[in-house]
C-alpha positions in Angstrom: 11.4 22.1 45.1 12.7 24.5 47.7 10.9 25.8 50.7 7.9 24.4 52.6 5.2 22.7 50.6 1.6 23.9 51.1 -1.2 21.6 49.9 -3.7 23.6 47.9 -6.2 21.0 46.9 -6.7 17.2 46.7 -9.1 15.8 44.0 -10.7 12.6 45.1 -12.3 10.5 42.4 -13.5 6.9 42.6 -13.4 5.0 39.3 -15.0 1.6 38.9 -15.1 -0.6 35.8 -11.9 0.9 34.2 -12.3 2.4 30.7 -15.9 1.1 30.5 -17.0 2.1 33.9 -17.8 5.3 35.8 -15.9 8.0 37.7 -17.4 10.2 40.4 -15.7 12.8 42.5 -16.1 12.8 46.3 -18.1 16.1 46.0 -20.3 14.8 43.2 -19.3 17.6 40.8 -17.8 15.1 38.4 -20.0 12.1 37.7 -19.3 10.5 34.3 -19.5 7.4 32.2 -16.3 6.2 30.7 -15.8 4.4 27.4 -13.0 3.1 25.3 -11.8 5.5 22.5 -13.7 4.9 19.3 -16.5 3.0 21.2 -20.0 3.9 20.2 -21.1 3.8 23.8 -21.8 7.1 25.5 -19.1 8.4 27.7 -15.7 10.0 27.6 -12.3 8.4 27.8 -9.2 9.1 30.0 -7.4 10.7 27.0 -10.2 13.3 26.6 -10.2 14.0 30.3 -6.4 14.4 30.3 -6.6 16.8 27.3 -9.3 18.9 28.9 -7.5 19.1 32.3 -4.1 19.9 30.8 -5.4 22.6 28.4 -7.4 24.2 31.2 -4.4 24.2 33.5 -2.1 25.4 30.8 -4.4 28.4 30.0 -4.4 29.4 33.7 -0.6 29.1 33.7 -0.5 31.4 30.7 -2.7 34.0 32.4 -0.5 33.9 35.5 2.7 34.1 33.5 1.3 37.0 31.4 0.7 39.0 34.5 4.2 38.3 35.7 5.7 39.3 32.3 3.4 42.4 32.0 1.8 41.0 28.9 -1.8 42.1 28.2 -4.0 39.4 26.8 -6.8 41.2 24.9 -8.7 37.9 24.5 -8.5 34.5 26.1 -6.0 32.1 24.6 -7.4 29.1 22.8 -5.7 25.8 23.4 -6.4 22.7 21.3 -5.0 19.7 23.2 -4.5 16.4 21.5 -3.6 13.3 23.5 -2.7 10.2 21.6 -3.0 6.7 23.0 -0.3 4.6 21.3 0.9 1.0 21.4 4.2 -0.5 20.4 5.4 -4.0 21.1 2.3 -4.6 23.3 3.1 -1.6 25.5 0.7 1.4 25.7 2.0 5.0 26.0 0.8 8.6 25.5 1.9 11.4 23.3 0.5 14.9 23.3 0.3 18.2 21.4 -0.8 21.6 22.7 -1.7 24.0 19.8 -2.0 27.4 21.4 -3.5 30.5 19.8 -2.9 33.8 21.5 -5.0 36.4 19.8 -3.8 40.0 19.7 -0.2 39.3 20.9 2.9 39.6 18.8 4.1 36.1 17.8 7.5 36.5 19.4 6.0 37.7 22.7 3.4 34.9 22.5 6.1 32.3 22.0 8.0 33.5 25.1 4.7 33.4 27.0 3.8 29.9 25.9 7.3 28.6 26.6 7.3 30.2 30.1 3.8 28.8 30.8 5.0 25.3 29.7 7.7 25.6 32.4 5.2 26.5 35.2 2.1 24.4 34.3 1.8 21.5 36.7 0.6 19.2 33.9 3.5 20.2 31.7 5.9 19.5 34.5 4.3 16.1 35.1 4.7 15.1 31.5 8.2 16.4 31.0 10.6 13.6 30.0 7.7 11.1 30.4 5.8 11.4 27.2 6.4 13.0 23.8 5.0 16.6 23.9 4.9 19.3 21.3 3.7 22.8 22.2 3.0 24.9 19.1 2.0 28.5 18.6 -0.7 28.6 16.0 
């Protein structure tokens, strides 16, 4: 990065009990039970939380990018995020897919928008070269 960094926000969450515990934000707006994927116990899992966070951030990146590219979004994009928890040789790792639908936008324009948003979204940047990611226009 170039220039001076300006801190915009810090999320503070305390998690106890790991995948079978709880997570609560310092402001109390997030207060959830956690569970292991496939477990019958009530609660969400880290992969679902990551998928929700990334897809929300990606949609905001698309809106910002659309304004900069003078693209009119007649309807909100729809993003289906899929986050895989994998294991190989005893090591766990993630994989992800973002399936993006941009209603009312020419497919070529939508592809440019999605590609540009993927370059600006903080979650996309964090995962770049770290996990297998596919971003598809559907």
